N, C-alpha and C positions, 0 to 999 in steps of 0.2 A: 504493499499500499504506499502511496506517495505521501511524503511529509509536507505539511504546510506550516510556514512561520505564523505566529500570532499576528492578528490585524488589529489596529485601533482606528476607529472611524468616528468623526464628528460630523453630524448631519442635521440640517433643519428638518422638522417633520413636514414642513410645506416648502417645496423647492420646485420652481418651474423648470429647472434645467436637469437636476439629478433626481430621479425617481426614488423616493424613500422606501416605497414598497420593494422596488428592485434590490436596493442595498440590503434589505432584510431577507427577502425571499430568494434572491439569485445568488448573493454572496453569503451572508451570515448563516442562513439556515442550511447551507451546504458544507459549511466548515466543520472539521472534527473538533472535539473538545481539546483546544490547544492554548488557552489563555487569551483568546480574542475578546474585544470588547466594542460595543456600539454605543455611542453617546448621542442622544437626540436632544435637540433644543425645540421644545414646544412652542406653540403660539402664545402670545400674552393674552390670556383669557379675560383680563380686565379691559382690554382695549375696545371691546364691542364688536370685533369682526367675526366671533364664532358663528353668528347667524348667516354670514356670507360664505363660510368655508364649504367647499364641496365635500360630499359624503365620504369619498375615499380618503381625503385628508383628515377627517375626523376619526376614521377607523384605524389608522396606522398605530397610534398609541395604545388603543384598546387591544388590538391584536397582539401587539408586542409584550404587553404585560398581563395578557389573559393567564389563567391558572394552568400554564404549561411550562415545564422546565425546558430550557434551551441550553445548548453546549457552550454558550458564550455569555459574557456579563452584559447586561442591558441597563443603561442609565438614562435618565430623563431630567432634563432641567426644565422645570415648570413652576407656575405660580404656586405659592404656599397655600393659597386659599382663594375663594371667590372674590374676596374684597381687598386683595393686596397685590401690588406689583412685585413684592419680594418673592424670591424664588428659592425652591429647595431642589435638592438632588434626590430623586427616587431611584433606587437600584435593586436589581434582582441578580444575584450572583449566578454564575454558570451552574447548571444542574439544579437550580432551586426555584421555587415558586414564590417564596417569601420576598416581599418588597419592604426595603428599609428606606427611611427618609432622613435627610439632614439639611438644615439651613445652610445657604452658601454665603450669606451676608451681602448679596447682590440683589438688584432689582431691575425690572424692565424700565427703560426710559419712557417718559410720559407719552410720547408720540410715536412709539415703535410697536408694531403688532407681530412681527416675526423677524428671524434671521434669514439670511440668504446664504448660499454656499460662498459667495464672494466675500461675505463679512466675517466668516469663521476665523481666518488666520490673522486678522488685524486688530490691535488693541484700540480702544476708543480714543486714545491720544495720538494715534498715527498722524503725522503731519499732513499727509495726503488724503487717506481714507477715513480718518477718524471722525466719529460724530462729535467728539470733544476735542478736536485738533486745536492746538494753541493758536491764537491769533497772532500773526507776525506782520511786519511791514516788508517782508522779503519779496511779495508779489506772488508767492507760491499759492496756487489755487487749492483750497481745502474742499475736495469733492464731497467729503463726508459731512460737511456742515451745510451744504447747499440745500435750500428748501425752496425750489422755485414756485413762485406764484405770480401770475400775470396772465397775458392773453395766450390762448392756445394757438398752435401752428406757426409761431414765430421763431422758435429756437430750432437750430440745426440738429439737435439731439432730442429725442422723445423725453418728456417729463418722466415717463416710467423709468428710464435709465438714470436719470438724475435723482429720483425719489428712492431708488433701491438702496437699502441699507448696505454700507460698505465697511462697517467695523462691527466688532462683537462686544457688546456690553458685558459679557461674561467671560471675557478674555482672561482675567486672573484665575478663574476656575480651570479654563483650558490649559493654560501654561502649567498650573499645579498638577493637573491630571497627566499631561505628557511626561513631566519630570518623574512622577510616581510610577507611571507605567513603564518608562524606559529604565528605571532603576532595578526593576525586577530582572533577575537573570533570565535571558531569553535564549 
């Protein structure tokens, strides 16, 4: 039998480019028990967009955390409750159906409803992509801080592209998890 190295993936539960269901069904559900882990970033349930989500996007989280053991660790960054932007990490270890939860000390930004795969590797203070990029007089365009409002059809780039989140408000957790995961002898 062929040996596969462990895989660590960070994925938004809603992604127009990378199918979250495919990441789970085609990749993770086919892996042997080898120390792999998938970390999903849920939508901000306090943002009011839940009613607009497609059914398949709502079912990904439910399916992944249903009462079925899987050969990989499953983790979900999600709202701690219905009335807070604070997030927790919900985790089911490989081979287990038990879900534990711990606060991350982080919260959804007020005007953000989901991550994008583009946002995952960039911290909020990234000078180009950061939502909280430092303001400078260098002339550097801070794409992450753009919030285009005005007449439609006059920009050379679609407002959808400019409105797409390009940094990860949960980057401190991501960096910590990568350090922990890579420290384990692989």
